[in-house]
Structures are given as C-alpha cells and as structure tokens.
C-alpha positions as CSV (number, residue, x, y, z in Angstrom):
1,M,86.5,116.0,-97.6
2,S,84.0,118.6,-98.8
3,L,80.4,118.0,-98.1
4,L,79.3,120.6,-100.7
5,F,77.9,119.3,-104.0
6,A,75.9,120.7,-106.9
7,I,72.2,120.2,-107.1
8,D,70.4,120.6,-110.5
9,T,67.1,122.4,-110.3
10,P,64.4,120.4,-112.1
11,V,63.1,122.3,-115.1
12,V,60.0,121.9,-117.4
13,P,60.0,122.9,-121.1
14,I,57.7,125.8,-122.1
15,V,55.8,125.5,-125.4
16,G,57.1,127.9,-128.0
17,R,60.0,129.2,-125.9
18,A,63.7,128.4,-125.6
19,E,63.8,129.0,-121.9
20,Q,62.6,126.5,-119.4
21,F,60.5,126.7,-116.2
22,P,62.6,126.0,-113.0
23,V,60.5,124.1,-110.5
24,N,60.5,125.1,-106.8
25,R,57.9,122.9,-105.1
26,I,55.1,120.5,-106.2
27,Y,51.8,120.8,-104.3
28,C,48.9,118.4,-104.9
29,V,45.2,118.6,-103.8
30,G,43.3,115.4,-102.9
31,R,39.9,114.4,-104.0
32,N,39.0,117.5,-105.9
33,Y,36.5,115.8,-108.3
34,A,33.3,114.6,-106.8
35,A,33.2,111.3,-108.7
36,H,36.8,110.5,-107.7
37,A,36.1,111.3,-104.1
38,R,33.2,108.8,-104.2
39,E,35.3,106.1,-105.8
40,M,37.8,106.5,-103.0
41,G,35.1,106.2,-100.4
42,A,34.9,109.9,-99.4
43,N,32.1,112.4,-99.2
44,P,32.5,115.0,-102.0
45,E,31.0,117.8,-100.0
46,R,32.7,121.2,-100.6
47,E,34.8,121.2,-97.4
48,S,38.2,122.9,-97.3
49,P,40.6,121.3,-99.7
50,F,43.5,119.2,-98.3
51,F,47.0,119.2,-99.8
52,F,50.1,117.0,-99.9
53,S,53.4,117.5,-101.8
54,K,55.9,115.8,-103.9
55,P,59.6,116.7,-104.2
56,A,60.5,118.7,-107.3
57,N,62.8,115.9,-108.5
58,A,59.7,113.6,-108.8
59,I,59.1,115.1,-112.2
60,A,59.7,112.9,-115.2
61,P,59.8,114.4,-118.7
62,N,57.2,113.9,-121.4
63,G,58.0,110.8,-123.5
64,A,59.9,109.0,-120.7
65,E,59.9,105.4,-119.8
66,I,59.3,105.2,-116.1
67,P,60.6,102.1,-114.2
68,Y,57.9,100.4,-112.2
69,P,58.7,101.5,-108.7
70,Q,59.9,99.4,-105.8
71,R,57.9,98.5,-102.7
72,T,54.5,98.3,-104.5
73,H,52.3,95.9,-106.3
74,D,49.5,98.4,-107.0
75,L,50.7,101.5,-108.9
76,H,47.8,103.7,-109.9
77,H,47.6,106.6,-112.5
78,E,45.8,109.9,-111.7
79,V,45.8,112.3,-114.6
80,E,45.6,116.0,-113.6
81,L,45.7,119.5,-114.9
82,V,48.8,121.1,-113.5
83,V,49.1,124.8,-112.8
84,A,52.5,126.6,-112.9
85,L,52.9,129.7,-110.8
86,A,54.9,132.9,-111.3
87,G,54.4,136.7,-111.2
88,E,54.9,139.8,-109.1
89,A,52.3,138.8,-106.4
90,L,54.4,135.8,-105.6
91,A,57.7,137.5,-105.8
92,Q,56.6,140.2,-103.4
93,Q,54.2,138.4,-101.1
94,G,53.1,134.8,-101.8
95,E,51.0,134.5,-98.7
96,N,47.3,135.1,-98.0
97,L,46.6,136.0,-101.7
98,T,43.3,137.5,-102.7
99,L,41.3,135.7,-105.4
100,A,42.5,138.3,-108.0
101,Q,46.1,137.8,-107.0
102,A,45.8,134.1,-107.1
103,E,44.4,134.3,-110.7
104,A,47.2,136.6,-111.7
105,A,49.8,134.2,-110.4
106,V,49.0,131.5,-113.0
107,F,51.9,131.3,-115.5
108,G,50.7,128.3,-117.5
109,Y,49.3,124.8,-117.5
110,A,50.5,121.3,-118.2
111,V,49.2,117.7,-118.2
112,G,50.5,115.6,-115.3
113,I,50.1,112.2,-113.8
114,D,50.2,111.8,-110.0
115,F,51.4,108.2,-109.7
116,T,50.4,106.6,-106.5
117,R,51.6,103.4,-104.7
118,R,48.1,102.6,-103.7
119,D,48.9,99.7,-101.4
120,L,51.3,101.9,-99.5
121,Q,48.7,104.7,-99.3
122,A,46.1,102.3,-98.0
123,E,48.5,101.1,-95.3
124,A,49.3,104.7,-94.4
125,K,45.7,105.6,-94.1
126,D,45.0,102.5,-92.0
127,K,47.8,103.4,-89.6
128,A,47.2,107.2,-89.7
129,R,50.6,107.7,-91.1
130,P,51.8,110.3,-93.7
131,W,51.5,109.6,-97.5
132,D,55.0,110.4,-98.4
133,T,56.2,107.0,-99.5
134,A,52.9,106.5,-101.5
135,K,53.1,109.8,-103.3
136,G,56.6,111.3,-103.3
137,F,58.8,108.8,-105.0
138,D,61.0,109.1,-108.0
139,N,59.3,109.7,-111.4
140,S,55.9,110.0,-109.6
141,A,55.1,113.3,-111.4
142,P,55.5,113.1,-115.1
143,L,54.6,116.3,-116.9
144,S,54.1,117.7,-120.4
145,A,55.6,120.9,-121.5
146,L,54.0,124.0,-120.0
147,T,51.6,126.1,-122.2
148,P,51.6,129.7,-121.1
149,A,48.2,130.9,-119.8
150,A,47.7,133.3,-122.7
151,Q,48.0,130.4,-125.2
152,A,46.0,127.8,-123.3
153,G,42.5,129.1,-123.8
154,D,40.0,128.6,-120.9
155,P,41.1,125.7,-118.8
156,A,37.8,125.6,-117.0
157,A,36.1,124.6,-120.3
158,A,38.7,121.9,-121.0
159,H,38.1,118.1,-121.2
160,I,40.6,115.9,-119.4
161,S,41.3,112.3,-120.2
162,L,43.7,109.4,-119.8
163,H,44.1,106.4,-122.2
164,V,46.1,103.3,-121.3
165,N,47.1,101.2,-124.2
166,G,44.6,103.1,-126.3
167,K,41.7,102.4,-124.0
168,L,39.9,105.2,-122.1
169,R,40.5,105.0,-118.4
170,Q,39.7,108.5,-117.0
171,Q,37.7,111.4,-118.3
172,G,36.0,114.5,-117.0
173,H,35.9,118.3,-117.4
174,V,38.0,120.8,-115.5
175,S,34.8,122.7,-114.8
176,D,33.9,119.7,-112.5
177,L,36.6,120.7,-110.0
178,I,35.1,121.1,-106.5
179,W,37.6,123.9,-105.8
180,N,38.6,125.9,-109.0
181,I,42.1,127.0,-109.8
182,P,42.1,130.5,-108.2
183,E,40.4,129.2,-105.1
184,L,43.0,126.4,-104.7
185,I,45.9,128.9,-105.1
186,M,44.3,131.3,-102.6
187,E,43.7,128.6,-100.1
188,L,47.2,127.1,-100.5
189,S,48.7,130.5,-99.9
190,T,47.2,130.5,-96.4
191,Y,49.4,127.4,-95.6
192,Y,52.6,128.2,-97.5
193,R,54.4,131.2,-98.9
194,L,54.0,130.4,-102.6
195,R,56.9,131.2,-104.9
196,P,57.6,131.5,-108.6
197,G,58.3,128.0,-109.9
198,D,55.7,126.2,-107.8
199,L,53.4,123.6,-109.4
200,I,50.0,122.6,-108.3
201,F,48.4,119.3,-109.3
202,T,44.7,120.2,-109.2
203,G,43.0,116.8,-108.7
204,T,42.0,113.8,-110.8
205,P,38.7,112.7,-112.3
206,A,37.2,109.2,-111.6
207,G,38.6,106.0,-113.1
208,V,42.0,105.7,-111.3
209,A,43.3,102.2,-111.7
210,A,46.5,100.1,-111.7
211,V,49.2,100.0,-114.4
212,V,51.8,97.4,-115.1
213,P,55.1,97.2,-117.0
214,G,54.6,97.7,-120.7
215,D,51.6,100.0,-120.3
216,V,51.5,103.1,-122.5
217,L,49.7,106.1,-121.0
218,E,48.4,109.1,-122.9
219,G,47.1,112.1,-120.9
220,R,45.2,114.9,-122.5
221,V,43.7,118.3,-121.5
222,D,42.2,120.4,-124.3
223,G,44.6,123.1,-125.5
224,L,47.7,121.6,-123.9
225,E,50.6,119.3,-125.1
226,T,49.7,115.6,-124.8
227,L,51.5,113.7,-122.1
228,N,52.9,110.3,-123.2
229,I,54.5,107.9,-120.7
230,R,55.5,104.2,-120.8
231,I,55.8,102.0,-117.7
232,G,59.1,100.1,-117.8
233,A,60.3,97.0,-116.1
234,A,60.3,96.8,-112.3
235,L,63.5,97.8,-110.5
236,R,63.3,95.1,-107.9
237,S,64.7,91.7,-108.6
C-alpha cells in the first residue's frame, strides 16, 4: 500500500488576474493595535512584536459559510489587513531583510479574519500552553481576493472595519498599527526564512467579540475587496 498522496496547495484569487496566489505559510502578529492590546489586558508599549501561525489550509474563500467549530463555545472575530509576500528578495534570501527589502517584498493586500476559539486560548494562556488549538483550526483564516500593491493605494491611510449582521463591531485605521508593515516583515525575517507565498495577518483593532451560527460578517479595508462570511451550524451534535 502506497503512503504517497497528492496535497493541493491552497490558493487565493488575485483581483483582475486569471492566475491565483499559492499560499506557503500564514503568520499572524498579536496585539498590534494599542486599543486591542488594552481590551485583552495587555500593555500596548512598543515592545518587540510576537508572532504565531496558522496552517495554510486554514484559509476559507470569500463568500463561504463556515461551520461553527468544535470544542468551543466562544468563537471570536478579529478583522485584519493581510499582506501577501513575493519578490526577488524572498526568492534569493528571505532572512534578515532590510527595511527596504521588506517593503519591496509586498505583493499585495487582502481583508482577513483571524477566528479565535477564545475559551481555548484563555485556557492555554492560564496553563502556559501553545495557542495552536485556539488559532490554527479549519476555516480560521477566511480571506478576500488579493489586491496587488500597485492597485491598493496607501494601506497605511486605510480605514478597517467589521460589521456583524449590519452592525459595526470593529473599526480603526491601519496607521494605528504599533508595528507597521515593513517593520513586521523585517522583524519576522529574523525568526524565519520568508518565502514567496507567505501571508501575514497584521493585527486587529479593538472590538473583538463572539459570533454565533447565523451571523453574517462583513470585513472592509479601504481599497480592497470586501470580505463576506457567514457562520454556519455547529459541527458537534
């Protein structure tokens, strides 16, 4: 019996193009907006950013209905600007990037939601355990299509928001990031060799809260495709 099997590489559509963006890894940065850091009980001083990751197959496409995940009773939304990486600096090096190389490595941007099983995260924090089960589950990273950087305008000037059932839950400005996009890429490249196809979830503004089956979420960042997601019925019996 052969143990070999085919694995499909997750891909994300690109606005205005026939080709799609193959995803390598998904990196996320925690508490990168001061107001969100405060609502999570942290001090928003500009200390070194900390990162966690999700598997590439955590991506869910725009317009999807996502089943309410198992093993949680407290699923939270976190709307984020997502940065897609590509370019020669990554293909040739990818580590210890300069600020200029980090800026040049940006291929494009999307709107994403970092879904979090908050009860599992709280338990992990309390027991000093990893966050993997709280952050890296199936469909925990829905994403809009990528807008190439040249078409996206200035993301630092963009407004970011999330509506649930038509009501505003989260809002802020990308300029409020504690660590801006080139700084995040540069810092991340000191921990990992970044590669074309990597995605970075850059942090969420204040207002994170629970969602339930039937909720309809609309995530927006100025200049990018709107992200629309519906929460489906729970998988558990």
